[in-house]
N, C-alpha and C positions, 0 to 999 in steps of 0.2 A: 266638911263636905264629903259625902259618901258615894254619890251617884252622878256621873257626868255623862250626858248624852250628846253626841255629835251628829248633826244631820248634814249629809253630803260626804260621800266617800271618794273624793278626788284627792289631788295632791295636798291641799290644805288639811283636809280631814285626817288623812293618813299620817301626815307629819305631826299633827296635834296629838293624836292618841299615842304615837310612839314617844313623843317628848314627855307626855304625862308619866308614862311608865319609867322612862329614863330618869326623870326627876324624883322618882320614888313614890309616886301616888299609888296607894294600895286599894283604893275604893273601886267601885264598879264603873266600867267604861263600856258604852255601847256606841258603835259606829254604824250609821244607817246609810245605805246607798240604794238609789233607785235602779241601778244597773245590776245585772245578775252575775257580774264578775268582780273579783277583788280589785281594790284601787290600782290604777295603772297610769303610766306616763301618757300624756296626750300629745306632746310635740312630735314624737316619732310616727304618729298615726298618718300624717300627711307626707311623710318622708320615707323612712326605712320600712315601716310596716306596709304601706301602700305599694312600695317598690318590691316587696317580697323579701327584703333583706333582714327582716326582724320577725321572729315568731311571737305568737300571742304570749307565751310564758315569759319571754324577755321583756314584754311591756309591763308586767306586774311590778309595782314598786317594791313589794316584799312577797315572799311566798306565803300562801294562805296559812301555813303552819305558824307563822310569826304571831298571828292574832290569837290563835289557840294557846301557844306557848306563853304568851304574855297576858292571858286571861282577859282578852278584849273580845267582847261579843260583837260579831260582825253580822249585821242584818242586811243581806243582799236582796235585790229585787223587791225592795220594800219602799213604798211611797208614803211619806209623811203628809197627811192631808190637812193638819191643823195643829195649832198650839193653844193650849188653855193656860194662860199665864197665871191666873189666880189659883188654879189647881196644881200648877207646875207639872203638866203632862203634855206629851205629844201624841197625836192620833195616828195610828197605822191601821187602816181598815177599821175593824170593830174594837181594836185593842187600844187602851190608853197606857202609855209608858211613862212612868214618873221620872222626874229629874230634880236634882238639887241645883245643878248648873247645866245650861243648854248652850251649845255652840253651833252657830249656823255657818257652814262652809259650803253653801249651796251653789257656788260657782257662777257660771254664766251660760247663756244659750245663744246660738247663732241666729242672726236675723234672717228671716226667710223672705222670698219674693211674694208679693200679694197674689192671691188666687186669681184676681181680676186680670192680671197680666200673664197668667199661665204658670204661676209658681207651684201649683199642686199637680201639674202634669207628671206622669211617670218619666223618669230619666232626669229629673231636676234634683240635685243633691246639695247638701251642706256638709261641711267638715267640722265636726266637733267631737263626737263620741265614737266608740268602737263600732257600734251598729251602723253609724253613718258611713264609715270607711268600708266596712264589710259589704254594705249595700252597693257601693259604687265600684268596688274593685273589679267585678266582672265586666264593667263597661270599658276597661282600659285595653282594648284590642288595637294592635298596630294598624295604622291607616284610618282609624275612626276620626271623626271631627268633634272636638269638644270646645264649648264656649265657656270661658271663665268670666264671671261677672264680679268685678272688684279687683283693684290693683293694690291692695294692701299685702302684708306678708303672707297671709293664708292663701290668697289668690295666686301670688307669685310662686309659692312653694308647690301648690297643686299644678301650676303650669309647668314647672320644672320637671315634676314627676311624669306628667303626660308627655312632654317632649322627649324625655329619656326613654319612654316606652314606645316611641315612634308614632305618636298621634299627631294629627294636624290641630294646632292649638291657636285659638284666637282669644285674646283677653281684652275686655272693654272696661274702661275706667271713666266714669262720668266727670270727675274732676279734671283739671288741666293737665295733671301729670300723675303717674303712679306714685304711691307712697306720700302723697301730698300732705296728708294729715299727720304723718309721723316722722318725716325725714326731710332733709334739705334737698334742693334741686340737684346738687352734686351727687348725692346718694341715688336719687331717682335716675339720673343720667347713667350712672354706673350699671344699675340693674336693668334699665331698658336695653342698653347695648349688650349686656350679657344674654338676655332672653332672645333678642333679635339674632344674635350669633348662633343660637340653637334653633332657629326657625320659627319662633313664636311671633305671631302678628299681634302687636300691641296698638290698640286704638284708644287714644286719650281724648278727653273732651267729648266722648261719645257715650250716650246712655242706652239702656235697653228699654224699648217701648213695649214689646209684646213677645211672648213665646207662643208658638202655635203648634197644633197637632191634634189628632183625634182624641186619643187618651194618653199618648206618649209624645213628648216634645220632638218636633221634626225640623223646626226652623225658628229663627230669631229675627225680629224686626228691630233695627237700631234707629237711634234718633237722627242719624245722618241720612236716613232714607234707604240704606242698604238692607238686604235680607240675606241671612246666612243659613245654609242648610247645616243642621247639627245633629249629631247622634246622641249627645247628652250635654248637660250643663252642670257646672259647679258654681255655687254661689258663695262668695266670700265678701260680704258687705258689712262685716262687723258683728259684734255681740252685744247682748244686753245682760246686766247683772241679774242674778237669780234672787229677786226680792219678793216674789209673790207670797211666799209663806210668811215672811216678816210683815209685809203690808197687811195681810189678812189678820195678823195678830195685833195690829195697831202700833207696831214699832216705827220709829222715825226713819224716813227714807230721804236721802240726799245724794243723788247719783250713786245709788247702792244703799246698803243697810248702813245707817249712820252710826258710827262708833266714836267713843272718846279715844284719847291717845293710847290707852291701854287695851282697847278692843271691846269695851263694854258698849252695849246698845243702850237705848233709852230705858230698857228694863234691866236693872242691875244683875238679875239672875241669868241674863241671856247675852252672849258674846257673839262676835262674828269675825271671820278672817277670810282672806283670799279674794278672788275676783268679785265676790258679791259685796265686799265691805268698802266703805269710804271712811277715811280717817283724817284728822287734822294734819295739815302740812303747810309750813311757813305761814302765810296770811290767809290761807283758804283750806280747801279739802282736796283730797287726792284718792283716786281709786286706780290701782295698778293691775293690769292683766298680764301676769307673768308667773312662771314657775318659781323663780327665786323669791318673789314677793309672797307667793302662797306659802312657801316653806317658812320663810323668816317670820312673817306675821303670825302664822299659826303657832310656831314655837314660842313666840313672845306671849301670845294669849295663853298657851299652856302654862308658862311660868307664872303669869299673872293670876291664873285660876288657883295657883298654889301659894299666892301671897307675895309675889315678887314686886308688884307695884311699879313695873318698868314701862316707860313710854316706848312705843314702837318708832324707831327712826330708820326709814328705808334707805337702802343703798342700791338704787335701781340698776339692774343690768338685764339684758335681753340677748337673744341670738336668733339667727335664721340660717338654715342650710338650703342652698339652691345650686344645683349642679355640683361643681367641685369648689364652690365658694362658701366659706363660713363667715357670715357677718356677725360680729360681736359688738354690742352697744353698751356703753356705760353712761350713767347719768340720765337726766331729763333735759331735752333741748328747748323746752318752752321759753319763749322770750328771746331767743338768739337773734343777733343782728349782724353776725359776721361768721364766715366759714373759712377755716384754714385747711388747705388740702396738702397732705404730705404723702409722698410716694414711699412705699416700704422697700426693704432690702431685696425682696424676691419679686420676680416678674408677676404682675397682676395684683400685687399687694398695695393697698392704698388706705389711707384713713382721712376722715373728715372731722375736724374739730370745731365744735360750736362755742362761740363766745357771745356774751352779752357785755358790751364794753370791753373791759379787761378781765372779766370773770369767765373762767372755763366752766361750761355747763355740762357738756356731753361729748362723746366721741363715737363715731361709727367706724369700725375697723373691719375691712374686707380682706380676708386671708393675711391678716397682720396681727398675730397674737401679741407681739411685743407692744405695738401701739395701744392695743386694748388694755393690756396689763398695766402699762405706765399710766394711761389715761384714767383707768379706774382708781388706781392708787392716788393719783393727784386729786381727783374729784372727791373721793371718800375722805381725803385729808384736808379738803378745803384749800388746796393750792392751785394757783393759776399762773403758769409760766407766761412770759411775754409772748404774744402771738408771733412776733417777728422771729423769736428763737425757734418756735415750732415750725415756722415756714422755711427756715434755713436747713437744707438737707445735710449740712455739715454738723448740725447739732446732734449729739448723742442723746437719745431719748432718756436713757436711764440717768443721765446727769441731771435731768430736770427734777428728779426725785430728791436729789441731795441739796438742791438750791434752797 
């Protein structure tokens, strides 16, 4: 194999090309990105960068010189419009770029509000890329009113930034509670109280009916019959995997680009990793939307491109920063039927442990890095301490690792 082309210059793409060189691959590598800037971190966009605590250069995953120094061709501001699988080429404008192996790290895109309910009005923003955050940053003037649509982590992080900047913040969540899709009621309760203590109004079980305004959003009609005057809106209602290119090329899709356990798609010359890829997991398939998964899966695919024949085994972990709280999550909580709540050593520190029967599935640790560290090691090691031990405040967490 002499020529590897990677489409998508996000965390997964950048990790993959770096790993290829680290593993000694000496052939040609081309990394293609639709944005005009080098690969950068996305999580700080809605936190440190939006707050003004982080500069653009600090967002970059690596200095641009890294790619030159490692003989990696970085094609920025370039959109791949098609894949010719029989010719083994990708199309960039009028150019056909050949590949021996192609990797799709096309990430995901935020869901937008429909135009029919005002989703295309000026002042309606999503949070995904650098241009999205640059476009909304001037809106964050103290005293302005912002409506956040969606009570997942993106919406809550945006609400925290807005509240810290002195805005009047209202968040609406159509489900019965914030974080309903991803967390236990106990975690929802913790973050609801946190946001309310910072002046955020949280409306649960309330949907958005219509955004109104001439050309720019001015008001929001809610499903409970109220109308809010708003200066701007931030939409955080989930993401969709970037599968359009793969679909057009006839690759198999199953909640993302379908891959085998090693990262190959239905075309053996094409691989996928990151937010866009779904892979075999236990008795089904899984697609993970996280930075750690993007890195680990991409590095596994890089090794497999070079013949490692290694199955990808995820060890999921996630995080969220809101105000002065760092939430760290280990494991996947799907199927839990019991929650153990454990108070940490410091004020405000708490962890919520997810069990299915006697099996530990996951832990949410708020300002409690010890609980997170122990929980992650237990989950990664397939260990499940007795729930009663965890619930006992006298139990030394680290002793559970030795059991």
